[in-house]
MILUM-155590 format. One line per field, with one value per residue (C-alpha): x, z, y; residue in one letter. Coordinates in Angstrom, 2 decimals. Layout:
c1: (X,...)
c3: (Z,...)
c2: (Y,...)
residu: (a,...)
This chain:
c1: (25.23,26.76,26.57,22.78,22.35,24.33,22.22,18.82,19.89,20.11,17.69,15.34,16.51,15.83,12.26,11.60,13.22,16.42,18.90,21.75,23.39,26.82,29.10,30.06,32.90,34.23,36.23,38.34,42.07,40.42,39.67,41.70,42.72,40.13,37.42,38.60,38.47,35.35,33.37,31.08,31.18,28.38,27.53,24.65,22.55,24.20,27.47,28.39,31.76,31.79,32.41,36.80,37.86,35.80,34.34,34.42,32.18,31.40,27.85,25.67,22.25,20.01,20.22,17.08,16.26,13.32,10.14,11.00)
c3: (61.01,60.47,57.08,56.57,58.94,56.01,53.27,55.53,55.68,51.83,51.27,53.46,52.47,48.46,49.64,50.64,47.98,48.94,46.11,47.81,51.60,53.53,54.70,58.54,59.65,63.73,63.69,66.55,66.91,65.68,62.30,59.54,56.72,54.58,56.22,57.24,53.89,53.22,55.92,54.79,51.30,49.49,47.56,44.94,46.48,44.37,44.94,48.37,49.16,50.74,54.37,54.23,57.37,59.53,62.65,61.10,62.66,60.21,58.67,55.86,56.92,53.83,52.18,52.17,48.73,49.12,48.77,49.75)
c2: (-2.04,1.53,1.18,0.05,2.83,4.91,3.24,4.08,7.30,8.15,5.69,8.16,11.09,9.69,9.44,12.62,14.40,15.31,15.96,17.52,16.03,18.19,15.72,16.63,15.51,14.95,17.65,17.37,15.10,11.95,13.15,11.49,13.39,13.13,13.42,16.74,18.37,16.40,18.63,21.02,19.94,19.13,15.84,15.07,12.33,10.06,10.55,10.61,9.23,6.17,6.53,6.23,3.82,1.72,3.90,6.98,9.51,10.83,11.87,13.38,16.26,17.06,20.05,22.26,23.87,26.83,25.48,22.25)
residu: (g,i,d,m,v,d,k,a,t,v,k,g,f,k,d,m,g,v,k,e,v,r,w,i,a,a,d,d,e,k,t,c,s,t,c,g,e,r,d,n,k,i,y,p,i,n,k,i,p,q,k,p,h,y,g,c,r,c,y,i,v,p,i,r,t,r,g,g)
């Protein structure tokens, strides 16, 4: 189910013209090192890494460009 939500989110962002997204990690004691390293990194919409593990709490937010 979560994978479907993530795919729908990316599709919605693409439909809105979003070109880049920011990876947001849950910054607490349960955050794995991979997610921690990705926190606040910006990725092109077509090169977002897959979530590294089941139950990942990370999410992406769109990066707005000027005029967008």
